[in-house]
N, C-alpha and C positions, 0 to 999 in steps of 0.2 A: 517791615525788615526781615531777613532771613533770620532762621532759628539760631545759626551759628554767631552772627552779629549780635543778637539778642543776648546771647549766653556769654560771648567775649565781655561786651559792655558791662554786663553784670558782674563779672570777675574784676575786670580792670577797677570797677568803683570801690572793690574791698581791698584797702592797703594790706599788702602781705610781704612786707620786708623780711627777709631771712630771718628767722627765729619767731617770727609772728604769723605764721600762716594759718592758724587754726579756722579764723572766720572764712577764709577762703575756701579751705578744705571741706568745711561744713556745708556751704552753700553748693559747692561742687556736688559733694556726695548726695545732698537732697534731689539736686537737679538729676543726677543719674538714675537715683532710685524712682523719681517720678517718671522715668522713661524706661523702665524695666530692666534696669542694671543695678543690682545690689551690691554697693562696694563694701569693702572691709578697711577699717581705720587702722593704720600702723603708725603709732606716734602721731606725726603730722603730715603722713602720707595716706593717699588713698589707692588701693588696689582692688581690681575687679577683673571678672573673667567671663567671657561668653563662651559657652561651650557649643560646638556644632553637633547637631543631631542627625545629619545626613545618613549616618549608618556607616559600616565599613566600605572604605574606599582609599584610595593612595594617599590621602590626606590623614588618616589616623595617626595619631601620635605626633603629629606637627602643631605646631604652636607660633602665635606671631604676636610678639611684644611691642605695644605702642606706648612710649614712655616720653613724658616731658615734664616740666617743673612750673610750679606757679608762684614760687618765691622771686621776689624782685629786689634789685638794689635799691639803697635810698634815694630819695629825689634829687638832693644836691642843688647846686646854684644853676642860674640860667634860664629857669623855666621862665615863659612869658604867659603860661595859662595855668589854670586849676589842673594838678597833676592826676589827681583821682575823680574828675568827672565824667571821665569816658565819652567825651564829645564826639559825635559824629558829623563831621563838616566834609565838603568837598572829596567824597568817596573814601575818606580816612575815619578810623578811630585813633583818638588820641588818648594819652594817659600813660603813666608808669606801668610797665608791663605789657603793653598793648602788642608790642613788637616781640618781646624776649620775656616769657616765651607763653603768655596766656592765649595768643591766636594759636598756637599749635593745640595748646591743651583743649580749648574750645573746637576746634575742628575734629581732632581726635574722639572727643566724647562723641560729638553729634553723628559723626562717620559711624562709630560703633553702634548707637542706638538705631542706626538706618539699616543695618545688614540683618538678614533674615537667619537665624540659626539653623532653621531646616535644610538651608541651602549648602551647607558646607560641614564636613568632618574636621576634627583638630580643635582648636581652642584661638580665641582672640582675646588675649589679656591687656590690661590697661594699668599703667604704675603713674600716678600723678603726684609728683614728690614735691618736698622741701628742700632747702640748703643747697641747691645746686651752685649758687653763686658763691657760697662760702665753704662747701664741704661740711659735713658733719652727720645727720641723721637722717638723710635723703635715701636715694636707690641704693646706696652702699649698706645702709643698715636694714633695707628690705629685701636683701637678695635670699636670705633662706625662707621668706614669706612667699616669694614669687611662685606662681604655678609653672610647671616644666613648659618650656618654650624651646624653640629651635631657630628663631631668627628675630631680629628686633629693628624698630625704627625709633630713633631718638628725635623729638621734634625741637628744632632750632630754627632759627631765621637764615634761610638758605636761598630764598626767592624760589623755593622748591626745585633748585638744583639738587642732584643725588650726590651725595658727598658719602664716598666709600671708605673713608679715614679720615684720621687727624693726627697731627704732631703731638709729641710728648711736651711735658713742662719741667723744666729746671729751675728751681728757685733758690737763691743763696746769695753769698756776699762776698768779698775780698776785704779783709781789715788789715790796715797797714800800721805798723807801730813804728812812729819815730822816736824822737827825744826833744822833749820841750825845753825850751829857753826863751831868753828875751829876744824880741824880733831885731834889736839893734846890733846883736851879736851872734848871727846865724851859725856862724863857725863851731859854736858851742854846742848845738844841736843837729836834729835830723828832721827836716820838713816833710810830715808825713803825706801833707797835700802834693808835694813834689813828686814823691814816690807814686802816690794814687795816680796822677796824671798820666805819668808814664805806663801805668797798668792799664787805665782807660784805652789808651791808643793800642796798647798790646791785645786787649780784648777785641777792639774794633778790627786789628789785623788777623784776627782768628778765622775769619769767614772764609779766607783763602784754603782753610786747612780743612775745612768741614766737608770737602768733597763736592761732586756735582749735586746740583738740585734734583731732589726726588721727582720722579716723573709725575707722580700724583699730588704730593705734598708740598713741592718747592723746596726751597733751601732751609737747611736748619740755620738758626739765629741765636745770637748772643747777644744782649745789648746791656749796657750800663743805664740804670732807670733812676736812681737815685743816688746823690754823692753827700756826705756830711762829714766835716771836719772842722778843727778849730775852735776857740773859745774866745779870743779877744784879738782886736787887730794889733797889738803889739807884742803877741805871744806867738812864738813859733810853734805849730800844732805838733802835738805827740801823737795824735791817732787820727785817722780819717777811714772812713767805711764806703764801699760802692756796693750799692743794691744791684743784684742781676735777674735778670729774664731771660731764660733761654728755651727754645723750641726745637727739641731733637726731632730727628727722622729716622727711619729705619737704616739708613747708610751712615749717619753720625748720630747715634744713641745717646743716652744720658751718660752711661759711662764714660763713652769716647770723649763726648762734650767736656766732662769733668776733668778727664786727664790731659786734653789738650790745654784746658784753663790753667791747671796747676803748671803746666809746662813753662807758661809764658808771664805769669804775674810774680811779682815779689811779695806781695801780702798774702795774708793767711786766708786760704779758702774754705769757708764755712758754708755747709749744704743745710739748706732748711727743708727742701723737699725735692725728691727724685722719682718718687714712686709713679707718676704720670708718663708713661711710656707710649712711643706712637701706636695707634691701633689702624690697621688695615684689612679690610676685606677683599677678597678675591674680586677681580672684574667679573669672573664667569659664574659667580655664585649665584643661585636662584633669587635670593632677597635683591640683589643688585638688579637682575632682569626684571624682577615683579615692579621696582621702584622706577626704573627706566620706562618700562611700559604705561604706568600709571601717571607719571609726571608729565605736566605740559611744558616743562624745560627740557630743552635737547643737551644741557650740560650736564656731564660727571666730572666731580672733581674734589679736592680734598677741603675738609672744614677749616676754617680759619683760626678758631680758638680750640678750648678744651671743653668736651660736653662730657655728659654722663654715658656716653659710648665707652669711654674707659672702664667704668664699673660693669658695664656689661659686655666686656669683651670676651668673655667664654661665648658667646653668641656672635654668629655673623651677623653685622647689621650696616645700616646707613643712619647718616643724619640729613634730615630733611624736613623743612618746613616754610610756612609763609613768613614774609617779613625780609628785611634787610640787616645785615650787620652794622650799618652804618648807624641806624636808628636804635640800636640795642644800647642802653645806658646813658643815651643821650637826652640832653633837655628837650621838652616837647616831643617826647617819644611817639610814633605813630606807626600804624599799619594800614596799609591797603586794603579795602574791602574786597575787591575782586581777587585779590591774594589769598585771603582767609577762605573764602568761598570756595574758590579752586583747591584748597587745601582738604576740604571735606572729600571733594572728589577724588583727590588723590590718594588719601589714606583709604578710602573705600575701595578704591582700584587696587592697591597694594594687596589689601585682603583679598581681592578676587582673584588677582593673579597666584597669589602664594596659598590662599586656603580653598579657593572656588566660591568665596562667600559672594553672595548677590544681595543687592537692596530688597527692601520688603516688597515694593511693588514690582520689581522684575520677578521675583520668586513667586509672585502669585499670578503672574501673566499667563 
């Protein structure tokens, strides 16, 4: 089996649910060191840099950051197989994290070790991080430790499509306050669930006011995802809460979405998080062209979720990696072997187009 699949299976076999990534971090760090790249530990993260030695050239001062995460979500129900055995069957690697995103980690690591420093000037930097799934001590906590770079590739499952942007994230709730009373005398109270039901319908109707779908990212969305209210069947509920998930776009950004929400609901809008704003890299940027040239996919699109591209938004970048979004966080998670092996070529190719890097055997030819 190829080096990248061997490494991927080793990483998948090490449980690394967010907050408990140390064993996976240390195994990966040892692998990098054995292959000539000495990493630096920053908390539960690994940083490394390969400095090109080709001498003065147009690439001097340039840096490409490859970033992905080895933390995974908990296993959860629905699995029909051992989630940590990293089984290799029918051209797939199975296990929690195989798809999201240890396949990208493995492919980036292998690609980095295959490149010849003497073939390029500038820098290839690696950031393999924790807490992407939960937020906290991952790439955001590493920013001051990162070497200078001028572009980034964030590894997430995209089927190797080039994703040059992502929507933002709005998290909040609408809390409706009624007046509790006996259910047999509803005229003495105010039914919070009834008001909340009208608010849910109002939220659904907001889509028409969010404007036209973004050409790259699609429509802005706001969905009621959890509702809770009432205490007993014979008591008119005095409170009901509606949890919300919003995905803003440049045309309907976080503040616009919040303002429109407040216009249509009767309940009290409470914001939990609005800091994840949309991120878009211009289509004519060098890193986009490099990714398109290297990827076997002909697709350029927006990334469907939120990734560490937000924390790296000071750099032009793309989200690109092996695997599919459908397999992420799912029972019996898997990734196709051919996708992971193609990702090695893709990441090496991006470094080639952006930095002029060549593989060891090519540089020696």
